[in-house]
N, C-alpha and C positions, 0 to 999 in steps of 0.2 A: 183501536185494535191493539190489544195487549198481547205481546208475545213473551215467551219464557226467557228469551235471551237478554232483552233490555239493554242493548248497547254493550254487551260483554260483562255486565254486572249480574250477580245473582239476585234473587228476589229481595234480599235484605239491603241492597244498595252497596254491597261490599264486593271487592274483587275475590274471585274464587281462590282458595288456598290449595295449591298443588303440592305442597311440601317443599322441603329444602332440596337443593341440588346435591347429587351424590358426590362424595369426596373420593377421588381416584388416587389416593396416595400422596396428595399434597403438592407434588411437583417439585421442581428445583427453584430455589430462590435465585433471582437475577443477580449476576455478579456486579459489583460496583464498577463504574466507569473508570478506566485507567488512562489518564492523559498521555502517559509515555507510550502506551500501546497504540493509541490513536495516532500520535505523532510518528511512531515507527512505521505504521501501516501507510500513512500518507506519504512519508518520505520514500518508502519502498516503491509506491506507485509513481511518484514524481521522478524517481531515479530511472525507472523503466521507460517512462515517456521520453526523458531527455537522452537516454542512451540510443533510442531509435531515431532521433533527429540527426540527419547526416551532416552535422557541423562539428568539427573537432572540439571547438570551445565548449559546446554543450555536452559533449561526452565527459568532460571534466566535471561539469555541474552534476551530471548523473552519477559519476563516481563518488563525489562528495556526499550527495544525498544518500547514496547506498551505504556508505560507511557510517554516517550519522544515524540513519534508520536502523542499521544493524545494531549499533551500540544501544540505542533507545529501546529496541525490541528485546534485546537480551536483558537489560535492566528491568523492563516491565515484566518480563517472564519471571525473573527472580523475585520481584516484589509480589507478584500475584501468588506464586507458590508459597512465599513466606506468610502472606495474609490469609489466604483461603485454603491452601493445601492443594490447589488445582492450577493447571496452566490456563492462561488467558488465550482465547482463540484469536483475538485481534493481534496480540503480541506474536503469536505463532505465525499468523499470516504476514505480519510485517517483517518478521525474520526471514521467511521464505522469499518474499518479494525483494527484500534487500539483498539477499544472496544472489538471486537471479539477476538483479540489476547490476550488482558488483561484477559478476562474471561477464555479462554482456558489455559493460563499460570497459573492462580490462581488455577483452578481445577487440573491441572497437578501437581502442587507443593503440594497441599493438598493430592492428591492420593499418591504421592511419600512418603510423611511424614507418611501417614497412613499405607502404605505398610511396611515401615521400622519398625514402631511400632508393626504391626502385626507379623512380622518375629521375632523380639526380644522377643515378648510375647510368641510366639509359641515355641521358643527355650527355653524359661524360664530363660534367662539371660539378664542383663542390658548391656548398652553400654560398660562400663568398663570391665565387665566380658567377654563380647564378644571379646574385644581386647585381653585380657589375653588368651582366648581360641585359638584365631588365632595365637598368638605368640607361644603357646605351640605346635601347629601343625607344625610349621616350623622347 
């Protein structure tokens, strides 16, 4: 039984030619990957994660990640504008995340310092006296 379709081929054994795909303006060329922008974005994210962990030592890590991420994102933004004339989206995202992380880390550190000051004031002893009190309890 011979049909006209013959497994998707035309009668000559060749694929049908539907013409070329239309060109809709060419589109944008992809931007080259910028390692500084990626590093700034990752450090901004890491900074936010570490600032939300309720340990004072990790708030310092979040603060350092935020500062380094901010510097790298600014450098990546300047490099991108110099090379392509456009801002890099990853560098912008890293900049914003680093700023948010920096603000949260600074607020967290201020709150931690204020909490320690309030506790020592409420107890009525200074840091040296608090250490002596803890040693006497052991």
